[in-house]
C-alpha positions in Angstrom: 2.0 20.4 -4.0 4.2 21.3 -1.0 2.9 23.7 1.6 5.3 26.4 0.7 3.4 27.0 -2.6 0.3 27.9 -0.5 2.0 30.8 1.2 -0.3 33.4 -0.2 -3.6 31.7 0.6 -5.8 32.3 3.6 -4.5 30.0 6.3 -7.8 30.3 8.2 -9.1 27.4 6.1 -9.4 24.5 8.5 -7.7 22.2 6.0 -4.4 23.8 7.3 -3.4 23.0 10.9 -0.7 24.7 12.9 0.9 22.0 15.1 2.6 23.7 18.1 4.9 21.2 19.7 5.9 21.1 23.3 6.1 24.7 24.4 6.5 23.6 28.0 8.3 25.1 30.9 10.9 22.3 31.2 12.1 23.0 27.7 12.5 26.7 28.3 15.7 28.3 29.6 16.1 27.3 33.3 14.0 24.2 32.8 15.0 20.6 33.4 15.7 19.9 29.7 16.2 23.4 28.3 16.3 24.1 24.6 18.6 27.1 23.9 16.6 30.2 23.2 13.4 28.2 23.4 11.3 31.0 25.0 12.2 33.3 22.1 9.8 31.7 19.7 6.7 32.1 21.9 5.6 35.5 20.6 6.2 34.4 17.0 4.1 31.2 17.6 1.3 33.3 19.0 1.4 35.5 15.9 1.4 32.5 13.6 -1.5 31.0 15.5 -3.7 34.1 14.9 -3.5 33.2 11.2 -5.0 29.7 11.7 -8.5 28.7 12.6 -7.2 25.2 13.4 -4.4 24.8 15.9 -3.3 21.7 17.8 -0.9 21.8 20.8 1.2 18.9 22.1 2.6 18.2 25.6 5.2 15.8 26.8 3.3 14.1 29.7 5.6 11.6 31.4 5.0 9.5 34.6 7.8 9.7 37.1 8.8 6.1 36.2 9.3 6.9 32.5 11.8 4.7 30.7 13.5 7.7 29.0 14.7 9.2 32.4 18.3 8.6 33.2 17.4 8.7 36.9 15.5 5.4 36.4 18.5 3.5 35.1 21.3 2.8 37.6 24.7 3.6 36.4 23.5 5.8 33.5 23.7 9.6 33.1 21.6 12.0 31.0 22.3 11.9 27.3 23.6 8.3 27.5 22.0 6.0 24.9 20.5 2.7 26.1 19.2 -0.1 23.9 15.5 -0.8 24.7 13.1 -3.4 23.2 12.1 -0.9 20.5 15.6 0.4 19.7 18.2 2.9 20.9 16.9 5.4 23.4 18.6 8.7 24.5 18.3 9.0 28.3 17.1 12.4 29.3 17.0 14.4 32.6 13.7 14.0 34.4 11.3 16.4 32.7 7.7 17.2 31.9 6.4 14.9 34.7 2.6 14.8 34.7 0.9 17.5 36.6 4.1 19.4 37.6 4.9 23.0 36.8 7.6 21.8 34.3 5.0 20.0 32.2 2.8 23.1 32.0 2.6 25.1 28.8 4.6 28.3 28.8 2.6 31.1 30.4 3.2 33.4 27.5 1.4 31.1 25.1 -1.8 32.8 23.9 -3.7 30.3 21.8 -7.1 30.1 23.4 -8.7 28.9 20.2 -6.5 25.7 20.0 -8.9 22.8 19.2 -7.0 20.0 20.8 -4.0 19.1 23.1 -2.2 15.9 22.4 -0.4 14.4 25.4 2.4 12.1 24.5 5.0 10.0 26.3 2.5 8.9 29.0 3.2 5.2 28.6 5.9 4.4 31.1 7.7 1.8 28.9 8.1 3.8 25.6 9.2 7.3 24.7 7.3 9.5 22.3 9.0 12.3 20.3 6.4 12.3 17.6 2.9 13.8 18.0 1.6 10.9 15.8 3.4 7.7 16.6 5.3 6.7 19.7 9.0 5.7 19.6 8.1 2.0 19.3 6.7 3.1 15.8 3.5 1.1 16.3 1.6 2.9 19.1 -0.5 5.8 17.7 -1.4 8.9 19.6 -4.7 9.3 17.7 -3.7 12.6 16.1 -3.7 11.1 12.5 -7.3 10.0 12.8 -8.3 13.3 14.4 -6.7 15.4 11.6 -8.2 13.2 8.8 -11.7 13.3 10.4 -11.5 17.1 10.6 -10.5 17.5 6.9 -6.9 18.5 7.4 -4.6 18.3 4.3 -1.6 20.5 5.3 0.3 20.4 8.6 2.6 23.3 9.6 5.0 22.3 12.4 6.7 24.6 14.9 8.0 24.4 18.5 10.5 22.4 20.5 12.8 20.8 19.6 13.5 21.0 15.9 15.7 18.0 15.8 13.6 15.7 18.0 9.9 16.2 18.5 9.3 18.7 15.7 11.2 16.6 13.1 9.7 13.3 14.2 6.2 14.8 14.1 6.8 16.3 10.6 8.2 13.0 9.2 5.2 11.0 10.6 2.7 13.6 9.3 4.3 13.2 5.9 4.2 9.4 6.1 0.5 9.6 7.0 -0.2 11.4 3.7 -0.4 15.1 4.8 1.5 17.9 3.1 4.0 19.1 5.7 6.2 22.1 6.4 8.5 22.9 9.3 8.5 26.6 10.2 12.2 27.0 10.9 12.3 30.4 12.7 9.4 29.3 14.9 11.3 26.3 16.2 14.5 25.8 18.2 16.9 22.8 18.5 18.8 20.9 21.1 21.5 20.0 18.5 23.0 17.0 20.4 26.1 15.7 18.5 24.9 17.0 15.1 21.3 16.0 15.6 20.0 19.2 13.9 21.8 18.8 10.6 20.8 15.1 10.6 17.1 16.0 11.2 17.1 18.5 8.3 18.6 15.9 6.0 15.9 13.4 6.8 13.2 16.0 6.4 14.5 17.1 3.0 14.8 13.5 1.9 11.2 12.9 2.9 9.9 15.9 1.0 9.0 18.0 4.1 9.2 21.7 3.2 11.4 24.1 5.2 9.9 27.5 5.4 10.2 30.8 7.3 7.3 32.4 9.0 7.3 35.4 6.6 6.4 33.0 3.8 3.1 32.3 5.5 2.0 35.9 5.4 3.6 36.9 2.1 5.5 39.7 3.9 8.7 40.1 5.7 7.0 40.2 9.1 3.8 38.9 10.7 
């Protein structure tokens, strides 16, 4: 049964997890890799989180030498695509470098009851959009095992960016056997050369539900 059919139930049940993806300073307006309107979702994510007893946060956590940074490839610029051993890689502006202000979670995020923080992209030689499996498609983050051991059945995804880390995380959660939904109004996209429309097509084809935050409360507003 897709998550959208559970909209009226009490989401405080720990079998439901809210996965809050990459609400970090470098993805906010003015940041190194800003997602348009990224900061606008923070109050809504806070409101959503109050309806869940089980929340997991993610952080991009790159070393300065990370392979995805255009600055580490002579002759290349941000948003170029480079072929790496694991496949095509978009080259990004240097962002979310470990232990820098840009890598910190947005100061307006109020989810003190979050149970775990998954840091991804910390291997220098491989990128990681997904909260579950890195871009080489074989290196796990450990999130799948954690969610299974804590009894999670349904994963509700929100955050930044819809077409990259949110979509990849949702697809991998679905592939791991969880019921999955992306909360559209609690996410924002980069939309690089049609990437948002492409992400929604892949999500729909995989059976990931597309929901609005109001569906979780059964009302028009949280």
